[in-house]
TIMAR-673201 format. One record per residue: residue number from 1; x, y, z of N, C-alpha, C in turn; chain. Coordinates in nm, 3 decimals. Example, Ala and Ser with C-alpha at 12.3 -4.5 7.8 and 13.67 -1.06 7.14 Angstrom:
# TIMAR-673201
  seq     n_xx     n_yy     n_zz    ca_xx    ca_yy    ca_zz     c_xx     c_yy     c_zz  mol
    1    1.319   -0.569    0.780    1.230   -0.450    0.780    1.320   -0.330    0.780    A
    2    1.285   -0.225    0.708    1.367   -0.106    0.714    1.290    0.003    0.787    A
# end
This chain:
# TIMAR-673201
  seq     n_xx     n_yy     n_zz    ca_xx    ca_yy    ca_zz     c_xx     c_yy     c_zz  mol
    1    0.550   -0.901   -0.773    0.497   -0.939   -0.642    0.496   -0.821   -0.547    A
    2    0.592   -0.729   -0.563    0.594   -0.612   -0.475    0.556   -0.487   -0.555    A
    3    0.506   -0.391   -0.482    0.476   -0.260   -0.539    0.536   -0.154   -0.448    A
    4    0.565   -0.040   -0.506    0.618    0.071   -0.428    0.504    0.147   -0.362    A
    5    0.522    0.173   -0.236    0.426    0.249   -0.157    0.498    0.371   -0.101    A
    6    0.429    0.481   -0.094    0.485    0.600   -0.032    0.416    0.620    0.102    A
    7    0.495    0.632    0.207    0.444    0.662    0.340    0.481    0.806    0.370    A
    8    0.381    0.884    0.408    0.399    1.027    0.428    0.362    1.062    0.571    A
    9    0.453    1.129    0.639    0.428    1.176    0.775    0.353    1.308    0.767    A
   10    0.237    1.314    0.830    0.154    1.434    0.827    0.131    1.488    0.966    A
   11    0.150    1.619    0.982    0.106    1.681    1.106   -0.046    1.674    1.108    A
   12   -0.102    1.652    1.223   -0.247    1.643    1.235   -0.305    1.785    1.245    A
   13   -0.297    1.856    1.131   -0.344    1.994    1.124   -0.439    2.007    1.005    A
   14   -0.532    2.099    1.021   -0.631    2.126    0.919   -0.565    2.152    0.783    A
   15   -0.609    2.080    0.681   -0.565    2.104    0.544   -0.439    2.033    0.500    A
   16   -0.367    1.966    0.589   -0.241    1.901    0.551   -0.262    1.789    0.448    A
   17   -0.363    1.708    0.470   -0.391    1.599    0.375   -0.427    1.657    0.238    A
   18   -0.511    1.758    0.235   -0.549    1.823    0.109   -0.428    1.881    0.038    A
   19   -0.337    1.937    0.114   -0.214    1.995    0.059   -0.132    1.889   -0.016    A
   20   -0.114    1.775    0.048   -0.036    1.666   -0.012   -0.105    1.614   -0.139    A
   21   -0.235    1.591   -0.130   -0.309    1.540   -0.245   -0.308    1.639   -0.361    A
   22   -0.311    1.769   -0.331   -0.306    1.871   -0.436   -0.171    1.870   -0.508    A
   23   -0.062    1.849   -0.434    0.071    1.840   -0.496    0.073    1.729   -0.601    A
   24    0.016    1.616   -0.566    0.014    1.502   -0.658   -0.079    1.527   -0.775    A
   25   -0.194    1.586   -0.747   -0.292    1.615   -0.853   -0.235    1.711   -0.957    A
   26   -0.160    1.810   -0.910   -0.099    1.908   -1.002   -0.006    1.842   -1.102    A
   27    0.051    1.729   -1.064    0.144    1.656   -1.151    0.077    1.538   -1.220    A
   28   -0.056    1.533   -1.212   -0.135    1.429   -1.278   -0.098    1.288   -1.230    A
   29   -0.071    1.275   -1.101   -0.040    1.145   -1.041   -0.169    1.091   -0.980    A
   30   -0.207    0.973   -1.024   -0.331    0.910   -0.981   -0.307    0.826   -0.856    A
   31   -0.395    0.839   -0.760   -0.389    0.757   -0.640   -0.470    0.631   -0.664    A
   32   -0.406    0.517   -0.650   -0.469    0.387   -0.672   -0.529    0.334   -0.543    A
   33   -0.455    0.348   -0.434   -0.501    0.303   -0.302   -0.441    0.395   -0.198    A
   34   -0.515    0.413   -0.088   -0.466    0.500    0.019   -0.525    0.458    0.152    A
   35   -0.450    0.485    0.257   -0.499    0.466    0.393   -0.430    0.568    0.482    A
   36   -0.498    0.609    0.586   -0.442    0.704    0.682   -0.453    0.642    0.820    A
   37   -0.343    0.642    0.892   -0.341    0.603    1.033   -0.307    0.729    1.109    A
   38   -0.380    0.757    1.217   -0.352    0.882    1.286   -0.355    0.869    1.437    A
   39   -0.292    0.966    1.500   -0.299    0.986    1.644   -0.342    1.131    1.662    A
   40   -0.346    1.179    1.784   -0.384    1.318    1.805   -0.277    1.415    1.755    A
   41   -0.155    1.369    1.741   -0.043    1.455    1.702   -0.008    1.450    1.553    A
   42   -0.015    1.333    1.493    0.029    1.317    1.355   -0.045    1.202    1.289    A
   43   -0.025    1.193    1.159   -0.083    1.083    1.082    0.020    1.029    0.986    A
   44   -0.005    0.908    0.939    0.077    0.850    0.833   -0.016    0.816    0.718    A
   45    0.008    0.880    0.605   -0.066    0.853    0.482    0.016    0.752    0.402    A
   46   -0.045    0.640    0.371    0.021    0.540    0.287   -0.055    0.536    0.155    A
   47    0.019    0.551    0.044   -0.045    0.555   -0.087    0.028    0.469   -0.189    A
   48   -0.050    0.415   -0.278    0.000    0.350   -0.399   -0.044    0.443   -0.512    A
   49    0.051    0.485   -0.595    0.020    0.584   -0.699    0.066    0.536   -0.836    A
   50    0.020    0.608   -0.939    0.050    0.570   -1.077    0.197    0.589   -1.114    A
   51    0.268    0.677   -1.049    0.410    0.699   -1.076    0.482    0.725   -0.943    A
   52    0.517    0.618   -0.870    0.574    0.636   -0.736    0.706    0.712   -0.733    A
   53    0.793    0.692   -0.829    0.922    0.762   -0.828    0.902    0.912   -0.845    A
   54    0.817    0.950   -0.940    0.788    1.092   -0.963    0.720    1.153   -0.841    A
   55    0.622    1.083   -0.785    0.551    1.133   -0.667    0.647    1.153   -0.551    A
   56    0.736    1.058   -0.530    0.833    1.069   -0.421    0.922    1.192   -0.439    A
   57    0.970    1.214   -0.561    1.055    1.330   -0.588    0.979    1.461   -0.565    A
   58    0.854    1.465   -0.607    0.772    1.585   -0.587    0.754    1.613   -0.439    A
   59    0.722    1.511   -0.364    0.702    1.528   -0.220    0.831    1.577   -0.153    A
   60    0.942    1.512   -0.184    1.069    1.550   -0.123    1.108    1.694   -0.160    A
   61    1.084    1.732   -0.286    1.119    1.868   -0.329    1.031    1.974   -0.263    A
   62    0.918    1.931   -0.207    0.829    2.021   -0.134    0.844    2.003    0.017    A
   63    0.957    1.946    0.058    0.990    1.927    0.200    0.887    1.845    0.277    A
   64    0.831    1.746    0.210    0.736    1.655    0.274    0.815    1.535    0.324    A
   65    0.793    1.497    0.448    0.859    1.380    0.505    0.794    1.254    0.450    A
   66    0.866    1.183    0.361    0.810    1.066    0.294    0.915    0.957    0.279    A
   67    0.869    0.833    0.277    0.955    0.716    0.253    0.894    0.632    0.142    A
   68    0.980    0.573    0.063    0.938    0.481   -0.042    0.972    0.340    0.003    A
   69    0.873    0.253    0.011    0.895    0.116    0.056    0.824    0.018   -0.036    A
   70    0.870   -0.106   -0.031    0.804   -0.212   -0.107    0.705   -0.285   -0.017    A
   71    0.587   -0.308   -0.071    0.485   -0.386   -0.003    0.437   -0.494   -0.098    A
   72    0.365   -0.590   -0.045    0.313   -0.700   -0.126    0.169   -0.670   -0.166    A
   73    0.133   -0.706   -0.287   -0.003   -0.686   -0.337   -0.059   -0.822   -0.377    A
   74   -0.149   -0.872   -0.296   -0.206   -1.006   -0.316   -0.350   -0.993   -0.365    A
   75   -0.383   -1.070   -0.466   -0.517   -1.068   -0.524   -0.600   -1.177   -0.459    A
   76   -0.722   -1.141   -0.417   -0.815   -1.238   -0.360   -0.952   -1.217   -0.421    A
   77   -1.041   -1.312   -0.395   -1.182   -1.291   -0.429   -1.236   -1.187   -0.333    A
   78   -1.344   -1.122   -0.373   -1.401   -1.021   -0.284   -1.515   -1.079   -0.199    A
   79   -1.513   -1.210   -0.178   -1.617   -1.273   -0.097   -1.575   -1.279    0.050    A
   80   -1.674   -1.299    0.135   -1.648   -1.307    0.280   -1.548   -1.418    0.310    A
   81   -1.453   -1.389    0.396   -1.356   -1.488    0.441   -1.229   -1.497    0.359    A
   82   -1.225   -1.430    0.244   -1.106   -1.445    0.158   -0.981   -1.383    0.221    A
   83   -0.995   -1.271    0.291   -0.879   -1.210    0.356   -0.827   -1.300    0.467    A
   84   -0.919   -1.353    0.546   -0.881   -1.441    0.657   -0.807   -1.564    0.604    A
   85   -0.856   -1.621    0.495   -0.793   -1.739    0.437   -0.649   -1.710    0.394    A
   86   -0.628   -1.597    0.329   -0.493   -1.560    0.284   -0.402   -1.534    0.404    A
   87   -0.450   -1.459    0.501   -0.365   -1.424    0.615   -0.329   -1.545    0.700    A
   88   -0.412   -1.648    0.699   -0.381   -1.771    0.772   -0.248   -1.831    0.727    A
   89   -0.219   -1.824    0.598   -0.093   -1.879    0.547    0.027   -1.808    0.609    A
   90    0.017   -1.676    0.626    0.126   -1.600    0.685    0.139   -1.629    0.834    A
   91    0.026   -1.642    0.901    0.026   -1.674    1.044    0.090   -1.809    1.068    A
   92    0.052   -1.909    0.988    0.109   -2.044    1.003    0.260   -2.044    0.978    A
   93    0.308   -1.950    0.897    0.452   -1.940    0.870    0.524   -1.856    0.975    A
   94    0.451   -1.809    1.076    0.512   -1.732    1.184    0.539   -1.587    1.149    A
   95    0.472   -1.537    1.047    0.494   -1.398    1.005    0.389   -1.306    1.066    A
   96    0.434   -1.190    1.106    0.343   -1.088    1.157    0.305   -0.993    1.044    A
   97    0.182   -0.949    1.045    0.136   -0.848    0.950    0.151   -0.713    1.021    A
   98    0.240   -0.629    0.971    0.261   -0.498    1.032    0.144   -0.406    1.002    A
   99    0.095   -0.411    0.879   -0.028   -0.341    0.844   -0.082   -0.397    0.714    A
  100   -0.209   -0.367    0.691   -0.279   -0.415    0.572   -0.387   -0.314    0.536    A
  101   -0.406   -0.295    0.408   -0.524   -0.223    0.358   -0.559   -0.284    0.224    A
  102   -0.676   -0.256    0.177   -0.719   -0.322    0.054   -0.815   -0.234   -0.025    A
  103   -0.840   -0.276   -0.147   -0.940   -0.214   -0.232   -0.993   -0.321   -0.326    A
  104   -1.111   -0.296   -0.380   -1.176   -0.395   -0.467   -1.199   -0.336   -0.606    A
  105   -1.189   -0.423   -0.703   -1.223   -0.391   -0.842   -1.306   -0.507   -0.894    A
  106   -1.432   -0.478   -0.924   -1.527   -0.580   -0.969   -1.531   -0.696   -0.869    A
  107   -1.497   -0.816   -0.910   -1.507   -0.933   -0.821   -1.376   -0.970   -0.753    A
  108   -1.276   -0.885   -0.765   -1.145   -0.910   -0.705   -1.112   -0.803   -0.602    A
  109   -1.035   -0.841   -0.503   -0.982   -0.746   -0.405   -0.830   -0.756   -0.408    A
  110   -0.766   -0.644   -0.382   -0.621   -0.639   -0.375   -0.585   -0.605   -0.231    A
  111   -0.511   -0.695   -0.167   -0.463   -0.673   -0.031   -0.321   -0.619   -0.039    A
  112   -0.299   -0.505    0.022   -0.165   -0.449    0.033   -0.118   -0.483    0.174    A
  113   -0.009   -0.557    0.184    0.039   -0.595    0.317    0.189   -0.569    0.331    A
  114    0.224   -0.544    0.454    0.365   -0.538    0.492    0.383   -0.633    0.608    A
  115    0.482   -0.719    0.597    0.508   -0.817    0.701    0.640   -0.786    0.770    A
  116    0.668   -0.860    0.875    0.795   -0.842    0.946    0.912   -0.905    0.871    A
  117    0.885   -0.981    0.763    0.991   -1.045    0.687    0.944   -1.063    0.542    A
  118    0.980   -0.968    0.456    0.933   -0.968    0.316    0.978   -1.093    0.240    A
  119    1.102   -1.138    0.260    1.151   -1.255    0.188    1.073   -1.381    0.226    A
  120    1.048   -1.399    0.354    0.969   -1.514    0.399    0.826   -1.503    0.347    A
  121    0.773   -1.382    0.341    0.637   -1.362    0.288    0.631   -1.399    0.140    A
  122    0.734   -1.362    0.066    0.739   -1.401   -0.076    0.738   -1.553   -0.090    A
  123    0.810   -1.620   -0.002    0.813   -1.766   -0.006    0.675   -1.824    0.024    A
  124    0.603   -1.766    0.118    0.466   -1.811    0.147    0.379   -1.794    0.023    A
  125    0.391   -1.682   -0.043    0.312   -1.656   -0.164    0.342   -1.760   -0.271    A
  126    0.470   -1.791   -0.289    0.509   -1.893   -0.389    0.460   -2.032   -0.348    A
  127    0.487   -2.069   -0.223    0.452   -2.202   -0.175    0.301   -2.227   -0.177    A
  128    0.224   -2.126   -0.143    0.078   -2.140   -0.138    0.011   -2.107   -0.272    A
  129    0.093   -2.071   -0.371    0.044   -2.038   -0.503   -0.062   -1.927   -0.497    A
  130   -0.034   -1.825   -0.415   -0.126   -1.713   -0.403   -0.112   -1.623   -0.525    A
  131   -0.222   -1.565   -0.567   -0.219   -1.474   -0.681   -0.171   -1.338   -0.630    A
  132   -0.083   -1.276   -0.704   -0.032   -1.144   -0.669   -0.033   -1.056   -0.792    A
  133   -0.011   -0.929   -0.769   -0.008   -0.834   -0.880    0.120   -0.752   -0.870    A
  134    0.183   -0.729   -0.983    0.305   -0.649   -0.987    0.270   -0.502   -1.010    A
  135    0.365   -0.417   -0.982    0.340   -0.273   -0.991    0.291   -0.229   -1.129    A
  136    0.353   -0.278   -1.235    0.310   -0.237   -1.370    0.164   -0.271   -1.397    A
  137    0.121   -0.388   -1.353   -0.018   -0.427   -1.372   -0.113   -0.348   -1.281    A
  138   -0.069   -0.322   -1.161   -0.151   -0.246   -1.066   -0.176   -0.105   -1.118    A
  139   -0.075   -0.045   -1.174   -0.086    0.091   -1.226   -0.186    0.098   -1.343    A
  140   -0.200   -0.011   -1.416   -0.292   -0.014   -1.531   -0.438   -0.027   -1.491    A
  141   -0.465   -0.060   -1.365   -0.604   -0.077   -1.322   -0.683    0.051   -1.334    A
# end
């Protein structure tokens, strides 16, 4: 139900994102999903990769400010309204979505979400019988 995500603090300077991606590429680590949130001063790169533990160690050994966290990966149809339908369950349970990003493969979409209460979110997933994907399966995509 959960997958490991790496959040990387980036200075908002020319070439920093390329630098980070090159470190991972050199070690043959595949990026499955990514999003960047930025301000004028810095950015946060959030990535799901083929080998999160190895990627985290590589980043840390290169003095990159990074955190490893668990996020939820929910599978939905890729049709209009499917994200809204899924998020309604969390809203009704009183959960806030801290952030979300997604990607699609064929007729399915994978929503990566972080909520203010992971345990309660897991319960929503179970109670609503939502489809989810585990890290091992996600890496095989």
